[in-house]
C-alpha positions, -999 to 999 in steps of 0.1 A, spaced: 173 -252 -136 137 -243 -133 113 -265 -152 102 -236 -175 139 -228 -183 146 -265 -191 115 -267 -213 126 -236 -232 161 -249 -236 148 -282 -250 126 -263 -275 156 -242 -285 177 -273 -291 150 -291 -310 144 -260 -332 181 -257 -339 184 -294 -348 153 -292 -371 166 -260 -386 199 -278 -394 180 -308 -408 157 -286 -429 188 -269 -443 195 -298 -467 192 -335 -474 203 -360 -448 223 -385 -467 252 -406 -455 273 -389 -483 273 -355 -467 293 -341 -439 262 -323 -425 245 -357 -421 274 -370 -400 275 -338 -379 237 -338 -374 238 -375 -365 265 -368 -340 245 -340 -324 215 -362 -322 235 -391 -308 251 -368 -282 217 -362 -265 203 -397 -270 203 -404 -232 187 -370 -223 155 -374 -202 131 -349 -218 111 -327 -195 81 -329 -218 68 -360 -236 62 -341 -268 99 -331 -268 109 -368 -266 85 -376 -295 99 -348 -316 135 -359 -309 126 -395 -318 109 -384 -350 139 -363 -359 162 -393 -354 139 -414 -376 139 -388 -403 176 -392 -413 179 -396 -450 149 -374 -459 150 -343 -480 140 -311 -463 108 -309 -483 95 -341 -467 110 -336 -432 79 -321 -416 55 -344 -433 75 -375 -424 81 -364 -388 43 -359 -383 36 -393 -398 62 -409 -375 47 -391 -344 13 -405 -354 27 -440 -356 42 -435 -322 7 -426 -309 12 -389 -307 -8 -373 -336 -13 -340 -319 23 -326 -318 23 -288 -323 47 -289 -353 45 -251 -358 63 -247 -324 93 -268 -336 95 -256 -372 97 -219 -363 130 -203 -369 152 -206 -339 145 -181 -312 166 -150 -305 183 -170 -277 195 -197 -301 204 -171 -327 229 -156 -302 241 -190 -289 256 -217 -310 236 -249 -312 266 -268 -297 264 -245 -267 227 -251 -263 233 -288 -264 261 -285 -239 237 -266 -215 210 -293 -221 234 -321 -212 246 -302 -181 210 -297 -168 195 -332 -168 
């Protein structure tokens, strides 16, 4: 997979995950939390093509348990603590692209895992 294609796929996956996370609270009492945690865990060993993508993924994993109204704010604070204060959060908090609208998030993750 070409580097640009891989980068675009990573962004699509991160947007899809953030969209799911922003759709409700992450608490251990909800099925969505378990599903989202499983999705995040399923790509834990992925080697991100872009350092910023790795940071966004790490911040998303750290954000479990937060309400959607605090998700962006807390992810930005976590990125700053990780030494990456300049993450382009607008890129990741956009609605999923048309590609991910047409393709299930699970399929995007499958593609990501198959294209290390």
